[in-house]
NUZAGU-55554 format. One line per field, with one value per atom (N, C-alpha, C): chain; atom name; x, y, z; residue in three letters. Coordinates in nm, 2 decimals, padded with zeros to 4 digits. Layout:
% residues N
sedo: c(A, ...) $
dolo: c(CA, ...) $
east: c(X, ...) $
north: c(Y, ...) $
up: c(Z, ...) $
guke: c(ALA, ...) $
% end
This chain:
% residues 79
sedo: c(A, A, A, A, A, A, A, A, A, A, A, A, A, A, A, A, A, A, A, A, A, A, A, A, A, A, A, A, A, A, A, A, A, A, A, A, A, A, A, A, A, A, A, A, A, A, A, A, A, A, A, A, A, A, A, A, A, A, A, A, A, A, A, A, A, A, A, A, A, A, A, A, A, A, A, A, A, A, A, A, A, A, A, A, A, A, A, A, A, A, A, A, A, A, A, A, A, A, A, A, A, A, A, A, A, A, A, A, A, A, A, A, A, A, A, A, A, A, A, A, A, A, A, A, A, A, A, A, A, A, A, A, A, A, A, A, A, A, A, A, A, A, A, A, A, A, A, A, A, A, A, A, A, A, A, A, A, A, A, A, A, A, A, A, A, A, A, A, A, A, A, A, A, A, A, A, A, A, A, A, A, A, A, A, A, A, A, A, A, A, A, A, A, A, A, A, A, A, A, A, A, A, A, A, A, A, A, A, A, A, A, A, A, A, A, A, A, A, A, A, A, A, A, A, A, A, A, A, A, A, A, A, A, A, A, A, A) $
dolo: c(N, CA, C, N, CA, C, N, CA, C, N, CA, C, N, CA, C, N, CA, C, N, CA, C, N, CA, C, N, CA, C, N, CA, C, N, CA, C, N, CA, C, N, CA, C, N, CA, C, N, CA, C, N, CA, C, N, CA, C, N, CA, C, N, CA, C, N, CA, C, N, CA, C, N, CA, C, N, CA, C, N, CA, C, N, CA, C, N, CA, C, N, CA, C, N, CA, C, N, CA, C, N, CA, C, N, CA, C, N, CA, C, N, CA, C, N, CA, C, N, CA, C, N, CA, C, N, CA, C, N, CA, C, N, CA, C, N, CA, C, N, CA, C, N, CA, C, N, CA, C, N, CA, C, N, CA, C, N, CA, C, N, CA, C, N, CA, C, N, CA, C, N, CA, C, N, CA, C, N, CA, C, N, CA, C, N, CA, C, N, CA, C, N, CA, C, N, CA, C, N, CA, C, N, CA, C, N, CA, C, N, CA, C, N, CA, C, N, CA, C, N, CA, C, N, CA, C, N, CA, C, N, CA, C, N, CA, C, N, CA, C, N, CA, C, N, CA, C, N, CA, C, N, CA, C, N, CA, C, N, CA, C, N, CA, C, N, CA, C, N, CA, C, N, CA, C) $
east: c(09.47, 09.59, 09.61, 09.72, 09.73, 09.77, 09.72, 09.75, 09.86, 09.97, 10.07, 10.08, 10.10, 10.11, 10.27, 10.33, 10.46, 10.46, 10.56, 10.56, 10.57, 10.62, 10.63, 10.51, 10.41, 10.29, 10.22, 10.19, 10.11, 10.21, 10.35, 10.41, 10.41, 10.40, 10.40, 10.27, 10.16, 10.02, 10.01, 10.07, 10.07, 10.15, 10.26, 10.34, 10.26, 10.19, 10.11, 09.99, 09.93, 09.82, 09.86, 09.97, 10.02, 10.06, 10.13, 10.17, 10.06, 09.95, 09.83, 09.76, 09.74, 09.66, 09.72, 09.85, 09.92, 10.04, 10.08, 10.21, 10.32, 10.44, 10.54, 10.56, 10.57, 10.59, 10.74, 10.75, 10.89, 10.89, 11.01, 11.01, 11.02, 10.96, 10.96, 11.09, 11.15, 11.28, 11.36, 11.49, 11.59, 11.69, 11.72, 11.81, 11.95, 12.05, 12.18, 12.26, 12.21, 12.28, 12.18, 12.23, 12.13, 12.22, 12.15, 12.22, 12.25, 12.36, 12.40, 12.48, 12.45, 12.55, 12.65, 12.78, 12.89, 12.98, 13.01, 13.10, 13.22, 13.33, 13.44, 13.56, 13.57, 13.68, 13.64, 13.71, 13.68, 13.71, 13.62, 13.65, 13.52, 13.53, 13.40, 13.30, 13.18, 13.08, 13.04, 13.03, 12.99, 13.10, 13.23, 13.32, 13.34, 13.32, 13.34, 13.23, 13.11, 13.00, 12.97, 12.98, 12.96, 12.84, 12.77, 12.67, 12.73, 12.71, 12.76, 12.63, 12.62, 12.49, 12.49, 12.59, 12.61, 12.67, 12.62, 12.65, 12.60, 12.69, 12.63, 12.56, 12.45, 12.37, 12.46, 12.45, 12.52, 12.43, 12.47, 12.39, 12.34, 12.22, 12.17, 12.21, 12.25, 12.29, 12.15, 12.17, 12.06, 12.02, 11.88, 11.84, 11.84, 11.88, 11.89, 11.77, 11.74, 11.63, 11.67, 11.61, 11.65, 11.52, 11.56, 11.45, 11.47, 11.38, 11.38, 11.33, 11.42, 11.39, 11.35, 11.23, 11.16, 11.20, 11.23, 11.28, 11.33, 11.42, 11.48, 11.50, 11.49, 11.50, 11.64, 11.69, 11.82, 11.82, 11.89, 11.89, 11.97, 11.91, 11.98, 12.10, 12.10, 12.20, 12.33, 12.31, 12.42, 12.52, 12.48, 12.57, 12.56) $
north: c(13.76, 13.73, 13.57, 13.52, 13.37, 13.33, 13.23, 13.18, 13.08, 13.08, 12.97, 12.91, 12.77, 12.69, 12.64, 12.65, 12.60, 12.45, 12.38, 12.22, 12.17, 12.25, 12.18, 12.22, 12.30, 12.34, 12.21, 12.09, 12.00, 11.93, 11.93, 11.88, 11.97, 12.11, 12.19, 12.19, 12.17, 12.16, 12.03, 11.92, 11.80, 11.82, 11.87, 11.91, 11.97, 12.09, 12.17, 12.11, 12.02, 11.94, 11.84, 11.77, 11.68, 11.74, 11.86, 11.92, 11.98, 12.03, 12.08, 11.97, 11.85, 11.74, 11.65, 11.62, 11.51, 11.56, 11.68, 11.73, 11.66, 11.68, 11.62, 11.47, 11.39, 11.25, 11.21, 11.11, 11.06, 10.92, 10.85, 10.70, 10.65, 10.55, 10.48, 10.41, 10.34, 10.29, 10.33, 10.36, 10.39, 10.27, 10.21, 10.10, 10.15, 10.08, 10.12, 10.14, 10.06, 10.06, 10.06, 10.09, 10.10, 10.06, 10.03, 10.01, 10.13, 10.13, 10.25, 10.22, 10.28, 10.26, 10.38, 10.34, 10.43, 10.44, 10.57, 10.59, 10.66, 10.57, 10.62, 10.68, 10.65, 10.72, 10.74, 10.82, 10.85, 10.73, 10.70, 10.59, 10.55, 10.43, 10.38, 10.36, 10.41, 10.40, 10.25, 10.17, 10.03, 09.95, 10.00, 09.93, 10.00, 10.12, 10.20, 10.21, 10.18, 10.20, 10.07, 10.07, 09.93, 09.96, 09.84, 09.85, 09.81, 09.90, 09.88, 09.84, 09.73, 09.67, 09.72, 09.78, 09.81, 09.94, 10.04, 10.19, 10.24, 10.29, 10.32, 10.45, 10.45, 10.58, 10.68, 10.81, 10.92, 10.98, 11.02, 11.08, 11.21, 11.26, 11.38, 11.50, 11.61, 11.73, 11.82, 11.91, 12.00, 12.07, 12.08, 12.13, 12.05, 11.92, 11.82, 11.73, 11.67, 11.58, 11.46, 11.35, 11.23, 11.21, 11.19, 11.17, 11.03, 10.95, 10.82, 10.83, 10.80, 10.80, 10.67, 10.67, 10.54, 10.51, 10.62, 10.60, 10.72, 10.72, 10.84, 10.81, 10.92, 10.91, 10.93, 10.87, 10.89, 10.95, 11.07, 11.14, 11.06, 11.01, 10.94, 11.02, 11.14, 11.24, 11.23, 11.19, 11.17, 11.06, 10.97, 10.86, 10.84) $
up: c(10.49, 10.57, 10.59, 10.55, 10.56, 10.70, 10.76, 10.89, 10.87, 10.94, 10.93, 11.06, 11.06, 11.18, 11.18, 11.29, 11.31, 11.30, 11.23, 11.22, 11.36, 11.48, 11.60, 11.69, 11.63, 11.70, 11.78, 11.70, 11.77, 11.88, 11.87, 11.99, 12.10, 12.08, 12.19, 12.26, 12.17, 12.22, 12.32, 12.26, 12.33, 12.47, 12.47, 12.59, 12.70, 12.64, 12.72, 12.78, 12.70, 12.74, 12.86, 12.84, 12.93, 13.07, 13.05, 13.16, 13.25, 13.19, 13.26, 13.32, 13.24, 13.29, 13.39, 13.36, 13.43, 13.51, 13.49, 13.54, 13.47, 13.52, 13.45, 13.48, 13.37, 13.40, 13.42, 13.50, 13.51, 13.50, 13.46, 13.43, 13.58, 13.61, 13.73, 13.76, 13.66, 13.68, 13.55, 13.59, 13.48, 13.48, 13.38, 13.37, 13.38, 13.44, 13.45, 13.32, 13.23, 13.10, 12.98, 12.86, 12.74, 12.62, 12.51, 12.38, 12.32, 12.25, 12.18, 12.05, 11.94, 11.82, 11.84, 11.84, 11.87, 11.73, 11.70, 11.59, 11.65, 11.69, 11.77, 11.70, 11.56, 11.49, 11.34, 11.28, 11.13, 11.05, 10.95, 10.86, 10.80, 10.73, 10.68, 10.77, 10.75, 10.85, 10.88, 10.77, 10.80, 10.88, 10.88, 10.95, 11.10, 11.10, 11.24, 11.33, 11.28, 11.38, 11.44, 11.57, 11.65, 11.75, 11.78, 11.89, 12.01, 12.11, 12.23, 12.32, 12.37, 12.44, 12.58, 12.63, 12.78, 12.81, 12.73, 12.77, 12.88, 12.97, 13.11, 13.10, 13.19, 13.21, 13.30, 13.25, 13.33, 13.42, 13.54, 13.63, 13.59, 13.60, 13.55, 13.65, 13.59, 13.66, 13.69, 13.77, 13.80, 13.67, 13.64, 13.53, 13.40, 13.41, 13.30, 13.29, 13.18, 13.17, 13.09, 13.10, 13.01, 12.93, 12.79, 12.71, 12.64, 12.64, 12.58, 12.42, 12.35, 12.20, 12.16, 12.10, 12.04, 11.91, 11.82, 11.69, 11.64, 11.54, 11.48, 11.34, 11.25, 11.11, 11.08, 10.97, 10.93, 10.80, 10.77, 10.63, 10.54, 10.43, 10.32, 10.27, 10.27, 10.21, 10.30, 10.43, 10.52, 10.48, 10.40, 10.36, 10.21) $
guke: c(MET, MET, MET, GLU, GLU, GLU, THR, THR, THR, ARG, ARG, ARG, THR, THR, THR, SER, SER, SER, PRO, PRO, PRO, ILE, ILE, ILE, ALA, ALA, ALA, PRO, PRO, PRO, CYS, CYS, CYS, VAL, VAL, VAL, ALA, ALA, ALA, LEU, LEU, LEU, PHE, PHE, PHE, GLU, GLU, GLU, GLN, GLN, GLN, ASN, ASN, ASN, ARG, ARG, ARG, ILE, ILE, ILE, LEU, LEU, LEU, ASP, ASP, ASP, GLY, GLY, GLY, PHE, PHE, PHE, SER, SER, SER, THR, THR, THR, MET, MET, MET, SER, SER, SER, THR, THR, THR, ILE, ILE, ILE, ARG, ARG, ARG, ALA, ALA, ALA, THR, THR, THR, PHE, PHE, PHE, LYS, LYS, LYS, ALA, ALA, ALA, PHE, PHE, PHE, GLU, GLU, GLU, TYR, TYR, TYR, ALA, ALA, ALA, LYS, LYS, LYS, PHE, PHE, PHE, GLY, GLY, GLY, ASP, ASP, ASP, VAL, VAL, VAL, LEU, LEU, LEU, LYS, LYS, LYS, GLU, GLU, GLU, VAL, VAL, VAL, LYS, LYS, LYS, LEU, LEU, LEU, ASN, ASN, ASN, ARG, ARG, ARG, SER, SER, SER, THR, THR, THR, ALA, ALA, ALA, GLN, GLN, GLN, LYS, LYS, LYS, ALA, ALA, ALA, LEU, LEU, LEU, GLN, GLN, GLN, ALA, ALA, ALA, GLY, GLY, GLY, GLU, GLU, GLU, VAL, VAL, VAL, ARG, ARG, ARG, VAL, VAL, VAL, LYS, LYS, LYS, VAL, VAL, VAL, LEU, LEU, LEU, SER, SER, SER, ALA, ALA, ALA, ALA, ALA, ALA, VAL, VAL, VAL, ASN, ASN, ASN, PRO, PRO, PRO, ILE, ILE, ILE, ASP, ASP, ASP, TYR, TYR, TYR) $
% end
């Protein structure tokens, strides 16, 4: 019988390890604004995507979490 591992298994294991050892971590300070690329209307991506350097942080509601994204992949097939 072949053993298969989920591609997210290492992430889950890391989460479980951090939860058990450190508890849930929180950011000590949250900036009021952040940088965001925004695509406001349909059209040519190169013309319509704009960098907003002062996007306001929204308040978290009960049961929500804020995740800081350090990097993200862009799928070349999307453009």
